[in-house]
C-alpha positions in Angstrom: 85.1 75.5 82.3 88.8 75.2 83.0 90.2 71.5 84.1 89.5 73.1 88.0 86.0 73.3 87.0 86.0 76.8 86.9 84.1 79.7 84.7 86.6 83.0 84.0 83.9 85.9 83.7 85.4 88.9 82.3 84.5 92.6 81.7 84.9 93.6 77.9 84.4 96.9 78.6 81.8 98.3 75.6 82.0 96.2 72.4 79.1 97.7 70.5 79.2 101.3 71.6 75.7 101.2 73.1 77.0 102.5 76.3 76.7 99.5 78.5 79.2 97.3 79.3 79.3 94.0 78.3 80.6 90.2 79.7 82.6 87.5 78.4 83.4 83.8 79.4 86.2 81.8 78.2 85.2 78.5 78.1 88.3 76.7 77.3 87.1 73.4 78.1 83.7 73.5 76.2 82.6 70.8 74.2 79.4 69.2 72.7 77.3 73.3 72.6 73.9 73.2 71.4 74.5 70.0 69.2 77.4 71.2 67.7 79.1 67.8 68.5 82.9 67.7 69.3 83.7 71.2 68.7 85.7 72.7 71.4 86.3 75.9 73.4 84.1 78.5 72.6 83.9 82.3 74.2 80.2 83.6 75.4 79.8 87.5 75.1 76.8 88.7 77.3 76.0 91.9 75.6 75.1 94.6 78.9 71.1 95.4 79.1 69.9 98.2 80.8 67.6 97.4 83.9 67.7 94.4 85.9 68.8 91.3 84.1 66.9 87.9 84.2 67.1 85.8 87.0 67.7 82.3 86.3 70.2 80.9 83.7 71.1 82.9 80.9 72.2 81.7 77.4 75.3 83.7 75.8 73.9 86.5 73.2 76.5 85.1 71.2 79.1 82.4 71.1 82.3 82.5 69.4 83.4 79.6 67.9 86.8 78.3 66.5 86.4 76.3 63.1 85.4 72.8 63.1 86.7 70.4 64.2 88.0 67.2 61.8 88.9 63.7 63.7 89.1 62.7 66.6 90.3 63.6 70.0 94.3 62.8 70.1 93.8 62.6 66.5 92.7 66.0 65.1 93.5 66.6 61.9 91.7 70.5 61.8 89.9 72.9 63.9 90.5 75.7 66.5 90.2 75.6 70.1 89.7 79.3 71.9 89.1 80.4 74.9 92.4 79.9 76.9 92.6 83.5 77.1 89.5 86.4 76.8 91.2 90.1 77.7 89.5 93.3 77.3 92.4 95.5 75.4 90.5 99.3 75.6 90.4 100.7 72.2 93.1 99.6 70.2 92.2 101.4 67.0 91.7 104.9 68.7 87.8 104.7 67.1 85.8 104.9 70.8 84.9 101.0 70.5 86.7 98.4 73.1 88.2 95.8 71.7 88.9 91.7 72.3 91.7 89.6 72.8 91.2 85.6 72.5 93.8 83.1 72.6 93.6 79.2 71.9 95.1 76.7 70.0 94.9 74.9 66.8 93.8 71.4 67.1 95.8 69.4 64.6 98.7 71.4 65.3 98.4 72.5 68.8 102.4 73.4 69.1 101.4 76.1 66.8 99.6 78.9 68.8 96.8 81.4 67.6 95.4 84.4 68.6 92.0 86.5 67.7 91.5 90.0 67.7 88.2 91.7 67.0 87.6 95.1 66.7 85.0 96.7 68.4 81.6 97.2 65.8 78.2 98.4 66.3 77.2 95.7 64.2 76.9 93.1 67.1 76.9 90.2 63.6 80.6 90.8 63.4 80.5 88.9 66.3 79.2 85.7 65.2 82.3 83.4 65.2 86.3 83.8 65.0 86.2 83.4 61.6 85.5 87.4 61.6 88.4 88.5 63.4 90.4 91.8 61.9 93.6 89.9 62.7 94.3 86.5 63.6 98.4 85.7 65.0 100.1 82.5 64.7 103.1 80.4 65.3 105.0 78.3 63.0 106.8 75.4 62.6 110.2 77.5 64.3 107.4 79.9 66.5 106.2 76.9 68.1 104.3 77.1 72.1 104.2 74.2 74.2 101.3 75.7 75.9 98.5 77.6 74.5 99.0 81.4 74.3 97.7 83.7 77.1 97.6 87.3 76.7 97.7 90.5 78.9 96.2 94.1 78.4 98.9 96.6 78.9 97.5 99.8 78.7 99.1 102.7 76.9 102.7 101.6 76.9 104.4 104.1 74.4 101.8 107.0 75.0 100.4 106.9 72.0 96.3 107.3 72.0 95.8 103.5 71.5 95.6 100.4 73.9 98.3 98.0 73.6 98.8 94.3 75.0 101.0 91.5 75.1 101.1 87.9 73.3 102.7 85.1 76.2 103.9 81.7 75.3 103.9 80.0 79.1 106.7 77.1 77.7 108.7 77.6 74.5 110.9 74.9 72.9 114.8 75.7 73.9 117.3 76.8 72.7 116.2 79.5 70.2 117.4 78.4 66.8 119.1 75.4 65.8 116.2 73.1 67.1 114.3 75.4 68.9 112.2 78.5 67.8 114.0 81.1 65.6 112.8 83.8 67.8 111.7 84.5 71.2 108.1 84.4 71.3 107.9 84.1 75.0 106.4 87.4 75.9 105.9 89.8 73.0 104.6 93.1 73.0 102.4 94.6 70.1 101.8 98.4 70.1 98.1 99.5 69.2 100.2 102.5 66.9 102.0 99.6 64.8 98.7 97.5 64.2 97.9 99.2 60.9 101.0 98.2 59.3 100.7 94.5 59.6 98.5 92.3 57.8 95.3 90.3 58.8 96.9 87.6 59.0 100.0 87.9 61.1 103.1 86.1 62.7 104.1 86.6 66.2 107.0 87.6 65.3 105.1 91.0 64.4 105.3 92.4 67.6 107.1 95.8 68.4 109.5 94.5 71.2 110.2 91.6 73.3 110.6 90.9 77.4 113.1 88.6 77.7 113.3 85.9 79.7 115.5 83.3 81.3 115.2 79.4 80.5 113.7 78.9 83.9 110.8 81.2 83.9 107.8 80.8 82.9 105.7 83.8 81.8 102.1 84.0 83.0 99.1 85.8 81.5 97.4 88.0 84.1 93.6 90.3 83.7 95.5 93.2 85.7 99.0 94.0 84.1 98.1 97.5 82.8 99.4 99.5 85.9 99.1 103.0 84.3 100.8 105.9 84.6 102.9 105.8 87.7 105.7 108.2 86.9 103.3 111.0 85.0 105.5 110.6 82.3 102.1 110.4 79.7 102.6 106.7 79.3 101.7 103.7 81.1 103.8 101.3 83.5 102.5 97.3 83.3 104.2 94.1 85.0 104.9 91.0 83.9 104.8 88.1 85.6 106.8 84.9 86.1 106.6 81.4 88.3 109.9 79.2 88.5 109.5 76.3 90.8 108.4 77.9 94.1 109.0 81.5 93.4 106.4 83.9 91.5 107.8 87.1 90.7 106.4 90.6 89.3 108.5 92.5 87.7 107.2 96.6 86.8 108.1 97.4 83.1 108.4 101.2 82.5 106.2 102.8 79.5 107.9 105.0 77.5 107.5 107.3 74.2 108.6 104.9 70.9 111.2 103.4 69.9 111.2 100.4 72.4 114.4 98.0 72.8 114.5 94.5 74.2 113.4 94.6 77.7 116.0 93.0 79.9 115.4 90.7 82.9 118.1 92.5 84.3 117.7 95.8 83.2 116.8 98.6 85.5 113.0 97.4 86.2 112.1 97.1 89.9 110.2 93.5 91.1 107.8 91.9 93.7 109.2 88.3 94.4 107.2 86.0 96.2 107.7 82.5 97.6 104.4 81.1 97.2 105.8 77.2 98.3 104.6 76.1 94.7 104.2 77.2 91.5 101.0 79.4 91.7 100.9 82.6 89.5 98.1 83.5 91.5 99.8 83.7 94.2 101.0 87.6 92.9 98.5 90.1 91.5 99.2 93.8 91.0 96.5 96.1 89.8 96.0 100.0 89.4 94.4 101.6 92.2 93.0 104.5 89.9 91.5 107.6 92.0 91.6 107.4 95.8 91.5 110.0 98.2 94.5 111.3 99.8 96.8 109.3 97.5 97.9 109.9 94.1 98.9 107.0 92.1 98.7 103.8 93.7 98.5 100.0 93.2 96.9 96.8 94.5 99.0 94.2 95.5 97.8 90.5 96.1 100.4 88.7 97.8 101.2 85.6 100.6 100.5 81.9 100.7 98.0 79.7 103.9 96.5 82.1 106.0 98.9 85.1 105.1 97.0 85.6 101.6 95.9 89.2 101.4 95.6 92.6 99.6 97.8 95.6 100.2 97.7 99.3 99.0 100.5 100.6 98.1 101.3 104.4 97.4 104.9 104.3 96.9 104.7 103.7 93.4 108.2 105.5 92.2 109.8 102.7 90.5 113.1 104.3 91.6 112.5 103.5 95.1 111.2 99.7 94.8 114.7 98.3 95.2 113.7 94.1 94.7 111.0 94.1 97.9 109.6 91.1 98.9 107.2 92.8 101.1 106.1 95.9 99.5 105.4 98.8 102.1 101.8 98.6 102.3 99.3 101.7 103.7 96.7 99.3 104.2 95.9 95.1 104.4 93.0 93.7 103.9 92.2 89.6 104.2 89.1 88.0 105.1 87.1 89.5 108.3 88.2 89.0 111.8 88.3 85.1 112.9 87.6 84.0 109.3 91.2 82.9 106.9 91.1 82.2 103.7 90.2 78.3 102.6 91.5 77.6 100.2 94.3 80.4 100.5 95.0 80.5 96.5 91.3 81.3 95.6 91.5 84.5 97.8 91.8 87.4 94.8 91.2 91.1 94.0 87.6 90.3 92.4 87.4 93.9 90.4 87.4 97.6 90.7 86.1 100.5 90.0 83.8 103.3 91.6 81.0 101.1 93.1 79.4 103.9 95.5 79.3 107.0 92.7 81.4 109.6 94.8 84.5 109.6 91.9 86.6 107.6 93.8 87.7 103.8 92.7 87.0 100.8 95.1 87.9 97.6 94.9 86.0 94.2 95.8 88.0 91.0 97.4 86.5 87.5 96.6 87.3 84.6 98.2 86.5 80.7 100.0 86.9 81.6 104.3 86.9 78.9 107.4 85.4 80.2 110.3 86.3 77.2 112.7 82.5 76.9 113.2 80.0 76.9 110.1 82.5 76.8 107.3 85.0 74.4 106.9 87.4 73.9 103.5 85.7 75.1 100.3 82.7 75.3 102.0 81.8 78.9 102.7 82.6 81.8 99.8 82.5 85.6 100.6 82.7 88.7 98.9 83.9 91.9 100.3 84.1 95.7 99.0 86.4 98.3 100.3 85.3 101.7 99.8 88.0 104.1 99.2 86.0 107.9 99.0 87.1 108.5 103.1 83.4 108.3 104.4 84.0 109.7 107.7 85.9 113.1 106.6 88.5 112.9 108.4 91.2 113.0 105.4 92.2 109.3 104.8 90.2 106.7 103.3 89.8 102.8 104.0 92.1 102.4 101.4 95.1 104.9 102.7 94.8 103.5 106.2 91.8 104.2 108.2 90.8 101.4 109.7 87.1 102.6 110.6 86.3 104.8 108.1 82.5 105.5 109.4 84.4 107.4 112.9 86.3 110.5 112.0 88.4 110.2 115.7 90.0 107.0 114.1 92.2 107.2 111.6 96.3 106.6 111.6 97.4 109.8 111.7 95.0 110.7 114.7 96.6 110.2 118.3 95.7 107.5 120.8 92.8 108.5 123.2 92.4 106.8 126.5 89.8 104.6 125.7 88.7 101.0 124.3 88.8 102.2 120.5 92.1 102.0 118.3 91.8 105.9 117.5 95.8 105.4 115.6 94.7 102.0 113.7 97.7 100.2 115.3 95.8 97.2 116.2 95.5 98.3 120.3 93.7 100.4 122.4 96.7 102.2 123.5 95.5 101.7 127.3 98.3 99.4 128.1 101.7 100.7 129.2 103.6 97.9 127.2 107.0 99.0 128.3 105.9 99.9 132.1 107.2 103.4 131.9 104.2 105.0 133.8 102.9 105.8 130.6 100.5 104.5 128.5 100.0 104.8 124.5 97.1 106.8 124.7 98.3 109.2 127.2 101.6 110.1 124.9 103.6 107.5 125.0 105.2 107.5 121.1 107.1 104.0 121.5 105.2 101.6 124.1 108.0 99.4 123.5 111.0 101.7 124.8 110.6 102.6 128.8 113.3 105.7 127.7 110.5 107.2 125.5 107.5 108.8 127.0 105.4 112.4 127.0 107.5 114.5 129.2 110.5 112.5 129.6 114.2 114.4 129.4 115.8 114.9 125.9 119.2 113.8 125.4 121.5 115.7 123.2 123.5 114.1 120.8 121.4 110.9 120.1 119.1 112.2 117.7 115.5 110.4 119.6 112.6 112.1 120.2 112.4 111.0 123.7 109.7 113.3 125.0 107.6 112.7 122.0 106.7 116.0 120.9 107.5 115.1 117.8 110.5 116.5 117.1 113.9 115.0 116.7 116.4 116.0 119.9 119.4 117.6 117.9 117.3 119.0 115.3 116.4 123.2 116.0 112.7 123.2 114.8 112.2 126.9 114.4 115.5 127.9 113.8 116.4 130.3 116.7 119.7 128.3 116.9 119.0 125.9 120.0 118.6 122.3 119.3 115.3 121.2 120.6 116.9 119.3 123.0 117.7 122.4 124.7 115.1 125.0 123.9 112.1 125.3 126.2 109.9 125.9 123.7 111.1 124.4 120.3 108.7 126.5 118.1 108.8 129.6 119.2 112.0 131.2 118.4 111.8 134.2 121.1 112.1 132.0 123.4 115.4 130.0 124.3 118.2 129.9 126.6 120.3 133.0 125.3 117.0 135.0 125.1 116.7 138.1 127.0 113.0 138.3 129.0 110.5 140.6 128.2 107.4 141.7 129.5 105.1 138.7 127.8 104.1 136.0 130.4 106.8 133.7 128.7 109.8 132.2 130.3 112.3 133.7 127.8 115.3 132.6 128.4 114.1 128.6 129.8 115.8 129.2 133.4 112.3 127.0 134.1 110.5 130.7 136.3 109.3 134.2 135.6 110.3 137.0 137.2 108.0 138.6 139.5 107.6 141.4 137.2 105.8 139.2 134.5 103.6 137.5 137.2 99.8 138.8 137.7 100.0 138.2 141.5 96.5 140.3 142.2 94.7 138.4 138.8 93.6 142.0 137.8 94.4 141.1 134.0 97.8 143.0 134.0 101.6 142.2 135.0 103.6 144.4 137.1 106.1 144.8 134.5 103.3 146.6 131.8 101.7 148.9 134.4 105.9 150.3 134.7 106.3 150.5 131.1 
């Protein structure tokens, strides 16, 4: 458990290649484990197993410990304390097995950071302790960190086919050089393609490139930094989360083929900014949404403070269209259920993503505490909500893409409102009220029920570019290409009908004069017009 009494479970992927997912628990505050004295910090591993897991407390299958301590708290002379971060990296060395990264601290020199990389292995005995780590990354007298290292998995940043990762120093001595660190270790990116060229005991300076920070920024390790290939160039983008005072920022860094240069905080990279009211890095989270019905690449974004805590589905993932957004243009937003609110809000979060119902589309699990004003007060109730993204009603739009009732095909954000008690167009209203008092309700065809000059049947005004009659067309454009603007065309979808057209025997008001010639009428209702019998 950490200082807040929280356990940190981490899905590790398949470390041993048995086809089952494995689970890790980061226990940075662990001590006196199984009579091991003052050994501090641990990483527990639970191997995946077929069938039901046993009920009741489950002991770890493996317990990764650091070097034994010597001395006493406050005056240690030796020892390692793992478990500050436990990160599933994916396949770093392209051997078909998932790999694991652990960060912690050296107890005798806590300012000199340490991290362990354990490559996947079919031999579970390779995970007995951290002394068997395949790579150990450390700082030194001139590469110090005032807080324990954190880490993030980044996906395949360079498109080389191997997983990449970041080692993050939340606070380092300043200035660099001359009394501070000789190199910037705030956010170092290590590419899987380069691991074969560095020794098993490596310096933090062996990173491939850095993401620079302003001196006022504190970088944060986040589990879901890998955002996938948002721009379809074969390499993954990743998020860099930083905090300063009451501002949390998530900056998106675009992946590309090597070589990489230092990434500047003033570079051409978009970002989201969130005024959290306090230094709360958990208030802003980004995660790749994966494959979702009705959308290409997409992101989940957790944002908001207090009762505004929410998770949004963002389909606008082209980095060039982001321009420093404070409120992303979400296609759908989710929070706790109606009549409840997240309480305390900082614990409302994305619990995990994946194809939970086996339909081939990724879904999202939300978790968090809730208060309902009745039986659930602050910190008393906790819930989990599964958002299924597979278009359950077959109307072409999933819940994750904005369908507010994905079990009713008559409800979708692309449908028009109907005059009943249902919210058919997912705008939060049933559409029966006439909000602008123009005589037409939204369900009866008022496309702008906050504007009394716009409703179904209103007269189009040329020159204002407004769709006044709610036919879905701009007044000054020529939808059918017949040379007449929509505002003057009585049939803007038919190119043979416009004010300059000549009447022909087709039963249409071809010249838009509001009437049909007598010979185009079927007066005796025998199915033939006079002009047809004359012709």
